[in-house]
N, C-alpha and C positions, 0 to 999 in steps of 0.2 A: 245596301251598299256600305253603310257604317260598319256592319258586322264584318264584311270582307276586309275592309281597311284596318279594322281593329285586330283581326286575326293576322294580317300581314305584319303588323308591329310585333305581335306576340307569337312569333314562330318558335315552336317548342319541341321538346323531346318526343320522339315518335312513338314510344311504347307504353307510356303511362301518364297519369295526371292526378291531381289532388282534388278532394272535395271537402269543404269545411262547412259544417252545419252549426250555426250559432245557437246556443242555448240561452244565454243571459249576458247582461253587462255587469261587470264587477264594480265595486265601489271606487276603484282607482281609474275607472274609465275603460279598462281593457275588456275585450269580449272573450267569453269562454264558450267552448263548444267541442265538437268531436271532429277530428281530422282523420280522413281515410285516404289512402293511396289506392287508386284503381289501376289495375294492370291492363289498361286499354288506351288506345290513342285518343287524344282530345279531338272532338269533332266540331263542325259548324253548329250542330245542335247544342253542344255544351256551351259554346260562346253565346248563342242566342238566349239560352235559358239564364245564363249569368247576367247579361245585359238587361233582361226582362225581370230580374229580381227573383229568380228561381229559388228552390228550397235550399240550395247550397251556393257558397262562394267558390268560384273556380280557382283551383290552384294549379299552376303550371311550372314545369321543370325547364329552366333556361338552357341547361347543358344538353346539346344535341349529341347524337351517337358518334359524330366525328370530333367531339370535344371542342366544338365552336359554339357560339351563341349569337343571337340577334339582339338581345337586350340583357342588361344587368341592372341591379338595384342596390342602392345604399339604404339600409333600414336605420333611420335616425330616430333616437329617443330625445325629445326636447323637454321632457318633463322632469329631469333630474334637478337636484339642488343647484348644480353648477350652471344650469341653463334656464334659470327662472326668468331672465330678461329676454330670452329668445322666443320668437313667435314664428308661426309658419310663414307669415308675410315677410318678416325680417330675414328669415333663411332664404326665401325665394329671391330676395334682392341680391344675396350673395352669389347666387348661381346663374344669374342672367347671362353672363359672358361664358358660361360653361355649357357643354352639350348635355344638360340635365333638365329633366322635367319633374317638378315637385307635385306629388299627390299626397293628400291626407291619408294616413293609414287607419286601420280599423280601431287602433288604440288611441288615436288623436295625435300620434307622432307624424313622421313624414317618410314617404318612400321617394327616393330620388332615382328616377329611371334614366338610363342611357340606352338609346336605340341606335342600332347600326344596320347598314345595308351596303354591301353584303355582310354576312356573318364574319366575326373575327375570332381568333383562338381564345378560349376561355381564360388561359393564363394571362393574356394581355388585357382582357376585360377586367379581371379581378385586380390585377396590378394597378391599372389606371384608376379604378374606382377607389382603391385604398389610398392612392395619392390624393384624389379629390376629397375624400373623407378627412384625411389628416390636414389638408390645407384649410378646410372649413372649420376645423376644431372639433371634429367628430371622429377622430381616429379610433380604431378598435370597434367601429360599428359593424353590425352584421352585413355581410356582402353576399349577394346572389349573382351568379351561381356560387354555391358554397364550396364546390370542389371544381378543380380544373380537369379532372378525369375520373372515371369510375374505377372502383377497386377490382371489379370482375363483371362477368356477364349477368350476375344476379343482382347487381347493385343498380338502382334506378336513379339515385341522386335525390337531393332535397328540392321541394317545390315551395312556391310563394303564392299567397293569395293576391290576385291582381285587382286593379282598381275598377271602378264603375259597375259594381254589382248593383242592380236595379237602375241602371242607366242614369238619366239626368236627375233622378230622385236620390241618388246615392249620397252617403256620408263620406265616401272615399273618392273625392273629386280632385282635379288638378287646380292649382292656383297660379295665376300669372298676372303680374302687375296689379296685385291686390284684388283680382276678380276670380270668382268661382267659375270654372269652365264646364260647359256641357260636353257630352260625348264627342260631338262633331268638332267643337273648338279644340278639345284635347287632342284629337287625331291630327288636326292641322298643325298644332304646336309641335307635337311629337315628330311629325314628318319634316317640319322645318328645322328642328334641332337634330334630326338623325345624322349621324356622323359616319366616318369611314376609318379604316385602319390607318391610312396615310395621314389623315387629319389628326388622329390621336397621337401618332408618332411625333408630330411637330409641336404638340401642345405640352410644353414643359414649364414647370414653375422655377423661377429664379431664386434658388436658395443659396445662402452663404456657403463658402467652402469649409468653414469650421465644422468639425465633426463629420466630414464626408466619409470617413472610415468607421464611424460610430453610429449610434442610434439616430435614425431620421428625425425623431421627435425633438432632439436637441437642435438639429438644423432648423426645423420649423420655428421653434421658440426663439432661436438666435436671430432668424430673419425678421420675425414679426415683433420682436421685443418681449421681454419677460412680463407675463401677465401680473397684474396687481396682486400683491400678497403671496407671490410664488417664488420669491428670490431664494429663500432658504431651501425649499424642496428641489428647485431647479439646480441650485449650486451643488447640492448633495450628489445628484446624478452626473453633473459635470465632473465632480471628484471621482466617481466610480469610473468614468471614461478615462480620465488621466491616470488613475492607478493601473488600469488594464494596459494602457498604451506605454506608460513610462513608470514602471514600478519603483525606480530608484529616486526620482525627483518629482513625483506627482504632487507632493504638498506645495512645493514652490510654484508649480504650474497653476494650481488652484488659487493660490493667493494672488498671483499675477492676473488671472482671468477675472477675479472679483473686482479688482481696482480698474481694469482697463475696459471692461465690457458692461458693467452694471451702472446705470445712471445714478443710482444711490447705492454705492458699495456697502456690503455688510461690515460691521465692526470686526476688527481682528479677533476679538474674543469669540464671536459667533462662528467665524471661519475656522478657528482652532477647534471649536466644538464639532463642526462638521468633519474636520480632518480626523478627529478621534473616532467618530462614528464610521467613517469610510475605512478606517484602519482595522476594523474588526474582521475576524476570520470569515464570516458569512456575508460579506458585503455583496451587494447586487443592485442592479437598477430597480427602482420602485415603479415597475411598469403599470401597475393597477391603480396608482395614485395620481391625482391631479398635481401639476398641469400636464405632465408628459403623457398620461393615458389619453388625453384629448387629441394628441398628434401622433398616435401610434401607427406605424407601418411594420407590423411584425414580420411578414415574409421577407421584406427588404432588410430589416434589422438583423435577421438571422444569417444573412449572407455576408454581412460586413465584418471586417476583421475584429473590431472591438464592439460589435453589437452583442445581442443576447446569445448568439450562436457562434461567435468568432473564437479564434484561438486565444483570445484574451481570457477565456474561461466563462463560466456562468451558464452553459447550455444545460438546462434542466429537463427532466422527463416530464412532459406536460401534455395532457389530453385536452384539446380545445373544444371538442363537441362530440356527442354520441348520438347515433341513430340506431333504433331497435327495430328489427324485423321479426314479427311473430305471426304464426298462423292463428286462425280464429279460435281454435281450441287450445292454443299455446303449447301444442305438442312439439313445436319446433321454434327455437329462438336463435337469432344470430344478431351480431353487432357490427356496426361500422363506426370507426373513430377517426377524427381529424387530429393528426399528430405530425408536428414538424412540417406542416404544409402539405401533407399527403393524406389520402383517405385509404384506410386499411380495414379489412374484415378480420375480426378476432372472435374467439370463443369467450364464454363467460369466465372460465378460469384464467385466460390470458388478460382479460380486462381488469381483473382483481389483483393480478400479480405484477408488480413493477419489474421484476427480473425478467419475466417472459416478454414484456413489452420492450424492455431494453434490448433483448435479443432480436426482436422484430426490427427495431431501429437499425441495429447493426447489419442485419441481413438485407433489409429493403431500402434503407436510407443512407447506408454507409456512415452512420453517426452513432456515437455511444454517449447519450446524455446521462447525467448523474441522477440517481434516485433521490427521493426525499423521505423524511421521517414518515413512518407508517400512518400515524394519526393524521398528519397533514394530507397524505395521499387519500385516505378514506374520506376525509372531509371534502376534498376536491371532487371525487367520484360521486359522492352523495349530492353535491351541488349540481353536477351535470345531469344526474338521474332525475332531479326535480323538474327539469325542463326538457327531458329527453323527447325527441320526436319519435313516435311509434308508427310504424308502417305495418298495416295488416296484409300479410301474405295470404293468397289462396292456399287451401290445404295441400294442393299439388305442388306447392313451392317448398314443402318440407323435404328433407333428405330422402325419405321414403317415397314421397310423391315424385321427386325428380328421378329416382331409381325406376319407378314404375313406367315413366315415359321412355326411358332408355331401354328398358326390358321389352316394351311393346315394339319399339323400333327393331330390336334384335330378333324378335319372334316373327315379325311380319315383313322384314326387309326383302330385297330382291333375291338374296341368296338363300333358297329354301331347298330342303331335301326332297327329292322325288320319290325316294324309297327309304325305308328305315336304315339300311346299311350306310347311307350317306351321312349319318350322324358322325361317323368316323372322319368325315371330311369337314368337320366344324360347322355343319349345317343343322339348324333346328328342323325337326320332323313333326308334322301335324297328323295326328290320328283322328280322323273325322268321326269314327265310330264312338270313341271315348270322349271326343271334344276336348282333347288335351294336346299340348305341345311338349315334345321330348328334346332334351339337349344335354350336352356335357357341361358341367360347371366350369371346367377350365376354358371352354370356348366362350362362355359368357364373360368371364373375367378378362379375356383378351379383348373382347368387344368393348367392355367398360373402360379398359385402359386406353384403347385406341381413341376413344371419344373423350378422354381426359376426365372421366367421371370419378370423383374422389369419394371413396367409401371408407368408413372407419376401419373395417376389417372384413375378412371373408366370412367370419362367423355372423356378422351383422347382415351381410347379403343373404346368407342362408336363412336367417331369422325373417328377413323381409319376404323371401320366397314362401316360407311356411305360412306367413300371415295372408298370403294371396292364394292359399290352397295348394301350395307346392308339396310335392311328394318325391321320394327317392326310390329308385328301383334298379335292378340289374337286368340288362338285356344280354342275350347271348348272340353275338354277331361274329360269323365265321368261326364258330366254335370257341370264341373267347368271351369271357364276362366283361361287360362294359357298364360302368356305373353312370346312371343318368338321372337328371331331374325332370319333373314334369309339372306344368301349371295348366290351369284351365285356358282353353283357347280364347284369345281376345275376341270381344264381341264383333269388332269390325273386320275380322279376318274373312276373306273370300274363300268359302269352302270349295268352290269349283276348282281352285288351284291345288287342293289337297288330294292325295291319292290314297286309296284304301289298301294298305299293305298290312298283312297279318303280323302280329307281334308275338314274340315268344318271351314271356316273362318268367323268370325263375323265382326270385324271392325279394322281399323288401329288405332294406338294411338301414 
């Protein structure tokens, strides 16, 4: 019964799941191991093995095929220097009035789960979880689902390791009112806190009107009060906002804000120093620095007039995350990037070239972000590659593997030639004596295009055919030479449907 209720909470993507096999615990407390994405639906057996402490931790993909989800997660790291006084227990007190359940993560941090029934659009789930994270002072935390839609049919999305591996003996347990919960009590709490779309819509945080057209982080800080020791850095970002909004008189606005809104205003000399810094040509919000990084809502900020993506300037070309798909033999590699709130498939050359990514932003996102110095770009890409999520594709997921699937469909479909002459009617013909299938290349390309199969070039398709034992010949049909390809007959082809029609071969070419 517990398994069924557990599965009901974690209703997930229908076509794939993750498996994480732990190797060892690192010095910093984090667990290291091997993560593998399996292109199979998650089953009741998978959940049972997970709860019974099986050989791997179950990873599930929250994003369903219809771009909705039954649950989402805020991945909180409470071990950083800025959070030394934070504990799992103190964080749990902060969330008691929110539809969140705190579970200890494998690294000793926290996963804040939000469960819904029925499912809600992923875009709303992600937006609300980002709001919660910013309100709790953990803005910029990793959010699951990581994307609100898939880039294409080959994209599976990212998965997260779920709680209660090894059941009641787990180190990844829920905490409520200072107590460690067993599986049964966790399920009860999750069901009690499970919310709906309508309830989430009504759940709003009362933020001050100041900066409502600028970065949400400044709204949060203004509402809660400036954190101790943050006056200088906070005021710098306020200055950036005023310069974007009022380029002519922003210095006066900043001076006025300092005296009217800070309990202990900065001396005029310090404010003048900040004005000098903001006046520089490359001024921009310090999004990765405390305190504003703790209250970040990037997706919302990008939509605001004087946020990081507004017409006030400052929209930079930035890749937020990278996922790598590769076959076991690394014959095929493809990349998915998170950029400007969207998930996009790119090639290796595109990933390394800012200009190509800029073009993609224009075509897919209707935005033209500015590029950055090459050295800074390379540093950013290297940082992302250090923590890149690698998804192992089966060999048939490579371009050639996908081509072979479409080719088999073309060769064994309902429209088959009953005699050799029907090749001229765009039908493949099976020669049962030779055990080969004959067809015109132009008919194959029409079939590929109709199924929107993207191939690099016709020469690449011919190369794939040759690797499959393909051969080229010339038939004489109705006294005319007809160039055809042939490949070995698929193993699963029903030979009873093939007719023995004599062939007249003239020469190879």
